[in-house]
VOPAGU-2260 file (C-alpha; in pm, 1 decimal, decimal comma):
REM VOPAGU-2260
SITE   aa  ch    i         X         Y         Z
SITE  MET   A    0   -3457,3    4091,9   -6715,4
SITE  SER   A    1   -3598,1    4409,4   -6813,1
SITE  PHE   A    2   -3886,1    4463,5   -7098,8
SITE  LEU   A    3   -3958,5    4692,7   -7433,5
SITE  PHE   A    4   -4334,3    4668,1   -7511,2
SITE  LYS   A    5   -4367,5    4858,3   -7824,2
SITE  ASN   A    6   -4678,5    5008,4   -8005,1
SITE  ILE   A    7   -4922,0    4960,8   -7750,2
SITE  GLU   A    8   -5194,4    5153,4   -7676,2
SITE  ILE   A    9   -5283,0    5269,6   -7318,6
SITE  ILE   A   10   -5626,1    5231,1   -7182,6
SITE  ASP   A   11   -5572,6    5370,5   -6847,6
SITE  LYS   A   12   -5840,4    5662,9   -6753,7
SITE  ASN   A   13   -5643,8    5756,7   -6437,8
SITE  SER   A   14   -5277,3    5801,7   -6673,5
SITE  THR   A   15   -5205,8    6104,0   -6869,7
SITE  PHE   A   16   -5096,4    5824,6   -7135,8
SITE  HIS   A   17   -5450,7    5734,8   -7191,3
SITE  GLN   A   18   -5525,1    5590,5   -7523,0
SITE  LYS   A   19   -5202,0    5722,7   -7609,4
SITE  LYS   A   20   -4955,8    5452,9   -7863,6
SITE  VAL   A   21   -4627,1    5411,7   -7650,8
SITE  HIS   A   22   -4314,2    5205,5   -7634,9
SITE  LEU   A   23   -4357,8    5102,8   -7246,6
SITE  TYR   A   24   -4020,5    5014,0   -7080,0
SITE  ILE   A   25   -4017,9    4789,5   -6709,6
SITE  ASP   A   26   -3655,8    4821,7   -6550,7
SITE  ASN   A   27   -3532,7    4493,9   -6397,0
SITE  GLN   A   28   -3685,7    4614,6   -6103,2
SITE  HIS   A   29   -4049,3    4565,2   -6238,8
SITE  LYS   A   30   -4089,7    4967,8   -6247,7
SITE  ILE   A   31   -4220,7    5136,9   -6555,1
SITE  SER   A   32   -3924,9    5322,1   -6598,7
SITE  GLY   A   33   -3971,0    5469,0   -6918,2
SITE  ILE   A   34   -4272,6    5569,1   -7181,6
SITE  TYR   A   35   -4165,5    5656,2   -7509,9
SITE  ASP   A   36   -4350,7    5821,5   -7809,9
SITE  VAL   A   37   -4373,5    5604,5   -8087,2
SITE  ASN   A   38   -4162,4    5764,3   -8326,6
SITE  GLU   A   39   -3863,3    5736,9   -8076,5
SITE  ASN   A   40   -3617,7    5475,4   -8058,7
SITE  PRO   A   41   -3464,3    5441,9   -7721,8
SITE  ILE   A   42   -3111,4    5287,6   -7703,6
SITE  PHE   A   43   -3052,8    5014,6   -7398,6
SITE  LEU   A   44   -2716,4    4889,7   -7274,3
SITE  GLU   A   45   -2839,8    4643,4   -7051,6
SITE  ASP   A   46   -3012,6    4297,3   -7160,2
SITE  ILE   A   47   -3338,2    4339,9   -7247,5
SITE  ILE   A   48   -3633,6    4159,6   -7444,1
SITE  ILE   A   49   -3846,2    4352,2   -7634,7
SITE  LYS   A   50   -4213,0    4240,9   -7758,1
SITE  ASP   A   51   -4384,5    4440,0   -8097,3
SITE  PHE   A   52   -4757,3    4487,1   -7967,1
SITE  ALA   A   53   -4824,8    4673,4   -8284,6
SITE  GLY   A   54   -5242,5    4671,0   -8252,1
SITE  SER   A   55   -5275,8    4614,3   -7888,8
SITE  CYS   A   56   -5392,7    4774,8   -7628,6
SITE  ALA   A   57   -5209,8    4759,7   -7220,0
SITE  SER   A   58   -5427,6    4858,4   -6896,2
SITE  VAL   A   59   -5406,5    4800,1   -6545,8
SITE  GLY   A   60   -5409,5    4393,6   -6437,7
SITE  TRP   A   61   -5716,1    4264,2   -6418,3
SITE  VAL   A   62   -5921,7    4234,8   -6095,1
SITE  ASP   A   63   -6222,2    3936,5   -6073,5
SITE  MET   A   64   -6448,3    4009,5   -5800,0
SITE  TYR   A   65   -6615,2    3580,3   -5828,7
SITE  ALA   A   66   -6405,9    3298,4   -5843,8
SITE  GLN   A   67   -6473,1    2971,8   -5731,8
SITE  LEU   A   68   -6137,5    2762,1   -5752,0
SITE  GLY   A   69   -6246,7    2463,4   -5532,6
SITE  GLU   A   70   -5886,9    2365,5   -5332,9
SITE  PRO   A   71   -5915,2    2256,4   -5041,1
SITE  GLY   A   72   -6202,5    2029,7   -5085,4
SITE  PHE   A   73   -6272,3    2037,5   -5448,3
SITE  GLU   A   74   -5952,8    2003,3   -5657,0
SITE  TYR   A   75   -6095,1    1757,1   -5890,6
SITE  LYS   A   76   -6313,7    2041,8   -6041,6
SITE  GLU   A   77   -6027,4    2305,7   -5971,9
SITE  THR   A   78   -5699,2    2392,5   -5802,0
SITE  LEU   A   79   -5571,3    2700,4   -5646,4
SITE  GLU   A   80   -5282,0    2655,0   -5908,5
SITE  THR   A   81   -5506,5    2559,4   -6226,6
SITE  GLY   A   82   -5762,8    2817,7   -6101,5
SITE  ALA   A   83   -5454,7    3055,5   -6160,6
SITE  LYS   A   84   -5325,7    2982,4   -6493,6
SITE  SER   A   85   -5694,6    3031,7   -6616,0
SITE  ALA   A   86   -5710,1    3359,7   -6481,5
SITE  LEU   A   87   -5377,4    3496,7   -6619,8
SITE  LYS   A   88   -5473,3    3322,4   -6947,9
SITE  GLY   A   89   -5831,4    3578,4   -6911,8
SITE  GLY   A   90   -5585,5    3876,5   -6812,3
SITE  PHE   A   91   -5698,2    3832,3   -6429,0
SITE  THR   A   92   -5371,5    3949,1   -6240,4
SITE  SER   A   93   -5624,9    3916,0   -5893,9
SITE  ILE   A   94   -5909,9    3729,4   -5823,9
SITE  CYS   A   95   -6121,7    3718,8   -5532,5
SITE  VAL   A   96   -6124,8    3345,5   -5419,2
SITE  MET   A   97   -6500,0    3227,9   -5306,1
SITE  PRO   A   98   -6471,4    3042,5   -4957,0
SITE  ASN   A   99   -6756,3    2797,6   -5075,1
SITE  THR   A  100   -6438,8    2529,4   -5022,8
SITE  ASN   A  101   -6410,6    2219,1   -4758,2
SITE  PRO   A  102   -6280,4    2341,0   -4525,4
SITE  ILE   A  103   -6512,1    2662,3   -4600,2
SITE  ILE   A  104   -6229,7    2947,3   -4556,5
SITE  GLN   A  105   -6334,3    3094,0   -4250,2
SITE  THR   A  106   -5998,0    3071,9   -3987,7
SITE  LYS   A  107   -5657,3    3285,4   -3988,5
SITE  ASN   A  108   -5517,8    2956,8   -4108,8
SITE  GLN   A  109   -5727,1    2901,2   -4428,8
SITE  ILE   A  110   -5684,1    3286,1   -4538,8
SITE  GLN   A  111   -5332,3    3204,1   -4489,7
SITE  PHE   A  112   -5329,8    2931,6   -4703,5
SITE  ILE   A  113   -5510,0    3094,2   -4988,0
SITE  LYS   A  114   -5230,3    3419,4   -4912,2
SITE  ASN   A  115   -4911,4    3143,1   -4922,4
SITE  PHE   A  116   -5018,9    3064,2   -5278,7
SITE  THR   A  117   -4941,7    3460,3   -5381,9
SITE  TYR   A  118   -4620,8    3429,3   -5202,8
SITE  GLN   A  119   -4507,9    3122,2   -5421,0
SITE  ASN   A  120   -4681,8    3259,8   -5702,6
SITE  PRO   A  121   -4632,5    3660,2   -5703,2
SITE  HIS   A  122   -4773,4    3697,1   -6068,0
SITE  ILE   A  123   -5112,7    3691,4   -5928,6
SITE  ASP   A  124   -5272,8    3789,5   -5654,7
SITE  LEU   A  125   -5532,1    3538,1   -5454,7
SITE  LEU   A  126   -5798,0    3743,8   -5259,4
SITE  PRO   A  127   -5949,3    3535,4   -4980,3
SITE  ILE   A  128   -6298,1    3643,2   -4953,0
SITE  ALA   A  129   -6362,6    3500,9   -4628,3
SITE  SER   A  130   -6740,4    3347,0   -4458,4
SITE  VAL   A  131   -6936,2    3558,4   -4261,3
SITE  THR   A  132   -7152,8    3271,3   -4085,5
SITE  ILE   A  133   -6952,9    2971,8   -3952,7
SITE  ASP   A  134   -6986,8    2695,5   -4186,7
SITE  ASN   A  135   -7220,5    2918,7   -4421,0
SITE  LEU   A  136   -7463,1    2832,2   -4197,8
SITE  GLY   A  137   -7647,2    3177,3   -4146,6
SITE  LYS   A  138   -7636,6    3097,9   -3754,8
SITE  ASP   A  139   -7336,3    3240,7   -3617,9
SITE  LEU   A  140   -7107,2    3501,3   -3721,2
SITE  THR   A  141   -6725,1    3399,9   -3772,6
SITE  GLU   A  142   -6407,2    3615,9   -3602,4
SITE  MET   A  143   -6449,6    3877,6   -3891,2
SITE  ILE   A  144   -6209,4    4094,4   -3719,6
SITE  ASP   A  145   -5938,5    3859,5   -3679,1
SITE  LEU   A  146   -6021,7    3734,5   -4069,4
SITE  HIS   A  147   -6002,9    4101,2   -4173,0
SITE  TYR   A  148   -5637,0    4168,8   -4026,1
SITE  ALA   A  149   -5547,0    3831,2   -4142,1
SITE  GLY   A  150   -5589,9    3925,3   -4493,8
SITE  ALA   A  151   -5963,9    3907,3   -4585,9
SITE  VAL   A  152   -6073,6    4177,4   -4837,2
SITE  ALA   A  153   -6479,3    4084,5   -4796,0
SITE  PHE   A  154   -6725,6    3849,6   -4620,9
SITE  SER   A  155   -6935,9    3678,7   -4748,5
SITE  ASP   A  156   -7137,1    3321,7   -4776,1
SITE  GLY   A  157   -7039,4    3314,5   -5144,5
SITE  ASP   A  158   -7283,7    3081,6   -5325,2
SITE  LYS   A  159   -7515,1    3087,5   -5047,2
SITE  THR   A  160   -7767,3    3331,0   -4928,2
SITE  ILE   A  161   -7756,6    3450,9   -4573,1
SITE  GLU   A  162   -8163,7    3382,4   -4520,3
SITE  ASN   A  163   -8175,9    3546,5   -4177,7
SITE  SER   A  164   -8284,7    3966,4   -4121,7
SITE  ASP   A  165   -8192,1    4002,7   -3783,0
SITE  MET   A  166   -7830,8    3782,9   -3935,6
SITE  ILE   A  167   -7769,4    4061,1   -4220,9
SITE  ARG   A  168   -7844,1    4384,2   -3956,6
SITE  LYS   A  169   -7575,1    4220,0   -3663,4
SITE  ILE   A  170   -7318,6    4164,7   -3983,8
SITE  LEU   A  171   -7389,1    4518,4   -4126,4
SITE  LEU   A  172   -7344,7    4631,9   -3801,0
SITE  TYR   A  173   -7012,9    4434,8   -3717,3
SITE  LEU   A  174   -6860,3    4510,8   -4052,8
SITE  GLN   A  175   -6845,7    4928,5   -3946,0
SITE  LYS   A  176   -6562,6    4873,9   -3693,1
SITE  PHE   A  177   -6325,3    4834,5   -4011,6
SITE  ASP   A  178   -6529,1    4925,8   -4247,0
SITE  GLY   A  179   -6562,7    4568,9   -4414,8
SITE  LEU   A  180   -6780,7    4475,5   -4720,8
SITE  LEU   A  181   -7076,9    4236,2   -4724,3
SITE  MET   A  182   -7085,4    4060,7   -5050,1
SITE  GLN   A  183   -7461,6    3882,7   -5078,8
SITE  LYS   A  184   -7598,4    3618,5   -5309,2
SITE  SER   A  185   -7970,7    3733,6   -5377,5
SITE  GLU   A  186   -8150,5    3408,3   -5364,4
SITE  ASP   A  187   -8446,0    3347,2   -5140,9
SITE  VAL   A  188   -8373,0    2922,4   -5139,3
SITE  TYR   A  189   -8767,6    2856,3   -5047,9
SITE  LEU   A  190   -8895,0    3045,5   -5391,4
SITE  ALA   A  191   -8588,4    2919,9   -5601,5
SITE  LYS   A  192   -8646,3    2575,1   -5419,4
SITE  PHE   A  193   -8570,3    2270,3   -5686,2
SITE  GLY   A  194   -8543,2    2528,9   -5999,4
SITE  GLN   A  195   -8373,5    2461,0   -6270,1
SITE  MET   A  196   -8398,1    2783,5   -6480,6
SITE  ASN   A  197   -8554,1    3080,1   -6523,2
SITE  GLU   A  198   -8910,3    3072,4   -6464,6
SITE  GLY   A  199   -9165,7    3154,6   -6748,4
SITE  GLU   A  200   -9315,2    3019,0   -7020,4
SITE  THR   A  201   -8997,6    2882,1   -7152,9
SITE  SER   A  202   -8971,0    2678,0   -6863,0
SITE  THR   A  203   -9347,4    2558,8   -6887,0
SITE  PHE   A  204   -9252,8    2494,0   -7259,9
SITE  LEU   A  205   -8952,4    2237,9   -7134,2
SITE  GLY   A  206   -9173,6    2142,1   -6841,1
SITE  LEU   A  207   -8897,6    2259,8   -6583,5
SITE  LYS   A  208   -8931,8    2409,5   -6243,3
SITE  GLY   A  209   -8878,9    2743,0   -6263,5
SITE  ILE   A  210   -8656,5    3039,1   -6075,1
SITE  PRO   A  211   -8884,5    3324,2   -6007,1
SITE  ASN   A  212   -8746,8    3669,6   -6044,5
SITE  LEU   A  213   -8908,2    3771,9   -5710,8
SITE  ALA   A  214   -8626,3    3515,1   -5576,0
SITE  GLU   A  215   -8350,3    3705,6   -5603,8
SITE  GLU   A  216   -8548,2    4063,7   -5576,0
SITE  ILE   A  217   -8724,9    4006,4   -5258,2
SITE  ILE   A  218   -8392,6    3927,1   -5098,1
SITE  ILE   A  219   -8227,5    4279,9   -5254,4
SITE  GLN   A  220   -8503,1    4487,3   -5157,1
SITE  ARG   A  221   -8525,7    4328,0   -4799,0
SITE  ASP   A  222   -8135,4    4369,2   -4751,2
SITE  LEU   A  223   -8154,0    4775,0   -4907,3
SITE  LYS   A  224   -8441,7    4797,9   -4607,6
SITE  ILE   A  225   -8217,5    4704,7   -4380,3
SITE  LEU   A  226   -7911,0    4880,7   -4500,8
SITE  ALA   A  227   -8131,7    5212,8   -4467,7
SITE  TYR   A  228   -8169,9    5158,0   -4099,7
SITE  THR   A  229   -7808,4    4985,6   -4046,3
SITE  LYS   A  230   -7573,1    5169,8   -4253,9
SITE  GLY   A  231   -7227,9    5002,6   -4360,3
SITE  LYS   A  232   -7213,8    4882,6   -4722,8
SITE  ILE   A  233   -7334,9    4549,1   -4882,9
SITE  HIS   A  234   -7256,2    4396,4   -5248,6
SITE  PHE   A  235   -7487,8    4223,2   -5421,7
SITE  HIS   A  236   -7306,2    3988,0   -5597,0
SITE  LEU   A  237   -7466,8    3836,4   -5978,0
SITE  ILE   A  238   -7752,3    3994,9   -6010,1
SITE  SER   A  239   -7984,1    3909,5   -6298,6
SITE  THR   A  240   -8303,8    4069,0   -6319,2
SITE  ALA   A  241   -8434,4    4411,8   -6476,8
SITE  GLU   A  242   -8650,6    4488,4   -6063,4
SITE  SER   A  243   -8274,4    4374,6   -5910,6
SITE  VAL   A  244   -8158,0    4669,5   -6132,2
SITE  ASP   A  245   -8413,4    4930,9   -6039,1
SITE  LEU   A  246   -8417,3    4843,6   -5679,1
SITE  ILE   A  247   -8047,5    4955,8   -5649,1
SITE  ARG   A  248   -8037,4    5195,5   -5919,9
SITE  GLU   A  249   -8281,1    5375,1   -5682,3
SITE  ALA   A  250   -8062,5    5258,4   -5347,8
SITE  LYS   A  251   -7811,3    5480,3   -5478,4
SITE  LYS   A  252   -7990,0    5748,7   -5525,4
SITE  GLN   A  253   -8109,8    5794,1   -5235,0
SITE  GLY   A  254   -7705,6    5804,8   -5128,2
SITE  LEU   A  255   -7695,8    5419,0   -4977,2
SITE  ASN   A  256   -7371,7    5185,9   -4972,4
SITE  VAL   A  257   -7475,2    4975,4   -5199,2
SITE  SER   A  258   -7273,1    4785,3   -5522,6
SITE  CYS   A  259   -7341,0    4487,7   -5733,2
SITE  SER   A  260   -7205,3    4294,4   -6007,6
SITE  MET   A  261   -7321,1    4074,7   -6274,5
SITE  ALA   A  262   -7163,8    3755,5   -6493,2
SITE  ALA   A  263   -7038,6    3856,4   -6776,8
SITE  HIS   A  264   -7207,7    3546,5   -6942,3
SITE  GLN   A  265   -7538,7    3688,3   -6871,4
SITE  ILE   A  266   -7502,5    3939,5   -7168,5
SITE  ALA   A  267   -7506,2    3652,9   -7433,8
SITE  PHE   A  268   -7778,6    3443,7   -7353,4
SITE  THR   A  269   -8138,0    3432,1   -7244,7
SITE  GLU   A  270   -8389,5    3152,9   -7109,4
SITE  GLU   A  271   -8490,0    3086,5   -7479,0
SITE  ASP   A  272   -8104,9    2935,0   -7540,5
SITE  LEU   A  273   -8201,1    2661,6   -7312,0
SITE  ASN   A  274   -8420,2    2452,9   -7592,4
SITE  ASP   A  275   -8186,2    2234,7   -7629,9
SITE  PHE   A  276   -8119,3    2122,8   -7249,2
SITE  ASP   A  277   -7710,7    2238,8   -7278,2
SITE  THR   A  278   -7643,6    2161,3   -6929,2
SITE  TYR   A  279   -7325,0    2373,3   -7004,5
SITE  LEU   A  280   -7641,6    2700,5   -6978,0
SITE  LYS   A  281   -7772,1    2582,3   -6656,8
SITE  VAL   A  282   -7601,5    2823,6   -6447,4
SITE  ASN   A  283   -7707,1    3013,5   -6112,0
SITE  PRO   A  284   -7829,7    3290,3   -6131,8
SITE  PRO   A  285   -8039,3    3158,0   -6461,6
SITE  PHE   A  286   -8019,0    3311,7   -6774,4
SITE  ARG   A  287   -8339,3    3556,5   -6817,7
SITE  THR   A  288   -8584,9    3718,3   -7067,4
SITE  LYS   A  289   -8471,6    3973,9   -7301,0
SITE  ASN   A  290   -8628,1    4217,8   -7146,3
SITE  ASP   A  291   -8373,1    4144,6   -6830,4
SITE  GLN   A  292   -8107,3    4100,2   -7003,1
SITE  LEU   A  293   -8151,1    4486,4   -7200,5
SITE  ALA   A  294   -8212,3    4570,9   -6822,8
SITE  LEU   A  295   -7837,8    4464,4   -6719,4
SITE  ILE   A  296   -7647,3    4655,3   -7038,8
SITE  LYS   A  297   -7869,3    4966,1   -6940,0
SITE  GLY   A  298   -7741,9    4915,7   -6583,4
SITE  LEU   A  299   -7398,2    4836,5   -6717,9
SITE  LEU   A  300   -7412,2    5186,6   -6923,7
SITE  ASP   A  301   -7516,2    5372,4   -6609,2
SITE  ASP   A  302   -7279,0    5268,8   -6367,8
SITE  THR   A  303   -7553,2    5093,9   -6206,0
SITE  ILE   A  304   -7400,3    4757,6   -6215,4
SITE  ASP   A  305   -7069,6    4857,1   -6101,8
SITE  VAL   A  306   -6864,7    4548,0   -6187,7
SITE  LEU   A  307   -6811,4    4219,6   -6448,9
SITE  VAL   A  308   -6724,5    3952,5   -6284,3
SITE  SER   A  309   -6619,7    3587,6   -6462,2
SITE  ALA   A  310   -6835,0    3403,6   -6197,4
SITE  HIS   A  311   -6583,3    3106,5   -6252,0
SITE  THR   A  312   -6744,2    2776,1   -6114,9
SITE  PRO   A  313   -6614,1    2487,1   -6237,1
SITE  GLN   A  314   -6762,1    2191,0   -6250,1
SITE  ASP   A  315   -6602,2    1775,7   -6348,9
SITE  SER   A  316   -6754,2    1620,3   -6671,1
SITE  GLU   A  317   -6947,5    1356,4   -6392,7
SITE  SER   A  318   -7136,2    1731,5   -6302,2
SITE  LYS   A  319   -7267,3    1801,1   -6586,8
SITE  LEU   A  320   -7350,0    1520,0   -6807,5
SITE  LEU   A  321   -7625,2    1451,6   -6693,2
SITE  GLU   A  322   -7989,0    1476,3   -6738,4
SITE  PHE   A  323   -8064,8    1901,3   -6722,1
SITE  ASP   A  324   -8248,1    1832,8   -6398,8
SITE  MET   A  325   -7971,2    1632,2   -6205,2
SITE  ALA   A  326   -7667,6    1835,1   -6341,9
SITE  ASP   A  327   -7473,3    2119,5   -6149,8
SITE  PHE   A  328   -7511,5    2491,5   -6157,1
SITE  GLY   A  329   -7223,5    2689,1   -6261,8
SITE  ALA   A  330   -6979,3    2770,8   -6575,5
SITE  ILE   A  331   -6607,7    2859,7   -6606,6
SITE  GLY   A  332   -6577,5    3213,5   -6731,0
SITE  LEU   A  333   -6175,5    3347,6   -6617,0
SITE  GLU   A  334   -6032,4    3311,1   -6919,7
SITE  THR   A  335   -6351,8    3409,1   -7125,7
SITE  ALA   A  336   -6502,3    3690,8   -6943,4
SITE  PHE   A  337   -6346,3    3990,0   -7102,2
SITE  ALA   A  338   -6385,9    3888,6   -7512,8
SITE  VAL   A  339   -6757,9    3780,3   -7370,8
SITE  SER   A  340   -6819,3    4123,5   -7222,6
SITE  ASN   A  341   -6635,9    4334,4   -7526,0
SITE  THR   A  342   -6851,9    4099,1   -7781,2
SITE  PHE   A  343   -7177,1    4142,1   -7647,2
SITE  SER   A  344   -7202,8    4453,4   -7432,1
SITE  THR   A  345   -7206,3    4797,2   -7614,6
SITE  LEU   A  346   -6976,1    4917,6   -7338,1
SITE  SER   A  347   -6693,2    5114,6   -7464,8
SITE  LEU   A  348   -6305,5    5005,1   -7414,3
SITE  GLU   A  349   -6235,9    5272,1   -7165,8
SITE  HIS   A  350   -6586,6    5195,5   -6952,1
SITE  LEU   A  351   -6541,8    4802,1   -6999,9
SITE  ILE   A  352   -6181,6    4832,6   -6854,6
SITE  ASP   A  353   -6294,0    5021,6   -6538,2
SITE  LYS   A  354   -6509,7    4812,9   -6445,8
SITE  MET   A  355   -6256,6    4547,8   -6459,9
SITE  THR   A  356   -5949,1    4737,0   -6271,9
SITE  THR   A  357   -6016,1    5117,4   -6106,9
SITE  ILE   A  358   -6398,7    5004,7   -5979,9
SITE  PRO   A  359   -6350,5    4660,4   -5842,4
SITE  ARG   A  360   -6040,4    4815,5   -5663,2
SITE  LYS   A  361   -6205,6    5093,0   -5518,8
SITE  LEU   A  362   -6488,7    4843,6   -5373,3
SITE  LEU   A  363   -6220,1    4595,7   -5227,3
SITE  GLN   A  364   -6015,6    4857,5   -5066,4
SITE  LEU   A  365   -5688,2    4734,9   -5283,0
SITE  SER   A  366   -5420,8    4961,8   -5329,8
SITE  SER   A  367   -5443,3    5226,8   -5687,2
SITE  GLU   A  368   -5278,7    5142,9   -5930,0
SITE  LYS   A  369   -5206,2    5343,9   -6289,7
SITE  ILE   A  370   -4934,8    5337,6   -6582,9
SITE  GLU   A  371   -4708,7    5588,4   -6506,5
SITE  MET   A  372   -4323,7    5691,1   -6480,2
SITE  GLY   A  373   -4192,9    5522,2   -6132,8
SITE  GLU   A  374   -4530,9    5308,6   -6070,0
SITE  LYS   A  375   -4446,2    4936,4   -5989,1
SITE  ALA   A  376   -4560,1    4715,3   -6346,2
SITE  ASN   A  377   -4901,5    4549,8   -6347,5
SITE  LEU   A  378   -5033,1    4496,6   -6685,6
SITE  THR   A  379   -5272,8    4314,2   -6881,8
SITE  PHE   A  380   -5219,4    4357,4   -7264,6
SITE  PHE   A  381   -5497,6    4253,1   -7485,9
SITE  ASN   A  382   -5603,1    4279,8   -7853,5
SITE  PRO   A  383   -5965,8    4385,6   -7856,2
SITE  ASN   A  384   -6055,2    4378,3   -8209,1
SITE  GLU   A  385   -5863,7    4000,3   -8233,2
SITE  LYS   A  386   -6124,2    3720,4   -8306,0
SITE  TRP   A  387   -6091,9    3374,7   -8178,8
SITE  VAL   A  388   -6262,1    3030,3   -8111,7
SITE  VAL   A  389   -6304,0    2883,7   -7767,1
SITE  LYS   A  390   -6204,3    2555,5   -7806,8
SITE  LYS   A  391   -6171,7    2239,8   -7527,7
SITE  GLU   A  392   -5843,8    2172,6   -7576,8
SITE  ASN   A  393   -5736,4    2538,5   -7528,7
SITE  ILE   A  394   -5880,2    2571,1   -7239,4
SITE  VAL   A  395   -5628,4    2590,6   -6896,6
SITE  SER   A  396   -5868,8    2561,3   -6608,1
SITE  LYS   A  397   -5907,5    2198,6   -6463,9
SITE  SER   A  398   -6298,8    2195,5   -6577,6
SITE  ASN   A  399   -6441,6    2248,3   -6946,0
SITE  ASN   A  400   -6786,2    2386,6   -6894,1
SITE  SER   A  401   -6766,9    2678,6   -7053,6
SITE  PRO   A  402   -7103,7    2782,2   -7257,4
SITE  PHE   A  403   -6896,5    2953,9   -7513,9
SITE  LEU   A  404   -6793,1    2596,5   -7694,4
SITE  ASN   A  405   -6664,7    2672,9   -8007,9
SITE  GLN   A  406   -6808,3    2991,5   -8061,8
SITE  GLU   A  407   -6625,0    3313,9   -8170,7
SITE  LEU   A  408   -6556,7    3553,2   -7962,1
SITE  LYS   A  409   -6420,0    3947,1   -8001,7
SITE  GLY   A  410   -6115,1    4031,1   -7801,7
SITE  LYS   A  411   -5820,5    3846,8   -7711,1
SITE  VAL   A  412   -5600,4    3872,4   -7412,8
SITE  ILE   A  413   -5213,4    3838,7   -7525,7
SITE  GLY   A  414   -5063,4    3797,9   -7152,0
SITE  ILE   A  415   -4981,7    3986,5   -6830,3
SITE  TYR   A  416   -4664,3    4188,1   -6666,5
SITE  LYS   A  417   -4656,8    4113,2   -6249,6
SITE  ASN   A  418   -4333,5    4079,6   -6130,0
SITE  GLY   A  419   -4186,9    3922,9   -6447,2
SITE  TRP   A  420   -4345,5    3785,8   -6802,0
SITE  ILE   A  421   -4599,3    3560,1   -6795,8
SITE  GLU   A  422   -4671,8    3441,1   -7173,7
């Protein structure tokens, strides 16, 4: 089946049609075979589905660099199927699957398990992130070369920090054999032990054990020192403090191959929003101070922070509807990441889309894509100005632990096109 998407604005800085309103024709081979001026009325002889997207935009399909999907082992929180549906509803046609499952993603068979889902569901790419140490214990290295050739796009212990400095040194050296990427969570587990929220006046007032900024910053500082010694490249996911931004900004100025991401929800809340002990606001890293939040926004603007991610971490009700210090960390984000970023950041639309398309594809060494004649269509459609309210009954993730329930957001995903139309 062929498609004609009418009256749509292209947001793709790599396209000659960037910021132009066009009619977009996709043939039955899923290729962009016609890009017409909106005043043209092309005639087609074959069967064609016509969609009028007046007021909406199209970009290359979005990429999320951090999502926990649960399966295998935690299917009661999320499955590959429900996670994929959640991603598609949020406009993502590619998502990185973190390795913190049971069993952990650390063998070629487990990589193939993730890839098989994509073979059966070609409208979305699940990109496996392989564990960098066996069982995420930080003691012994996995067979990274084999995992790389099996299809792992990067290596990480996911939500576990690699604590051993010598292990970081060895990993950075080893990954250089095939230009691999290490993705590191920055949290000193001893400084953060038993922590429930950001350490500061608010945590003292609420009587909760805090997680100090230092827990994040000391790991980043250490790993940057090791990176300067070994070379290679490292990506810090989910940074949250002002000093973390400063450290990475300075490292980039020095020429180190470092990148980082932040969770979209970090620009929407601060520690003061936890005064009601809402466990849906219990995330890791925690919401920090207003000063930290402003530094994160500045880091987005000057590209110290490379990408925005969903930080999708589904939790079942039994893990969240508890006393605050008993509840698990995490929030779902695939369905709201774009709208949250569009609502609360000061990024231009072009800059925001760049952080969800071109930059993550470059960091993960995925093939570049653009909206041009003859290119295979991988598209996300969205209206940046449409407002909507996050309702529990409309969430398609298996879990509903969103901190944005019943809140109005600006920017709505209309749908995606990848190897066929997905409503």
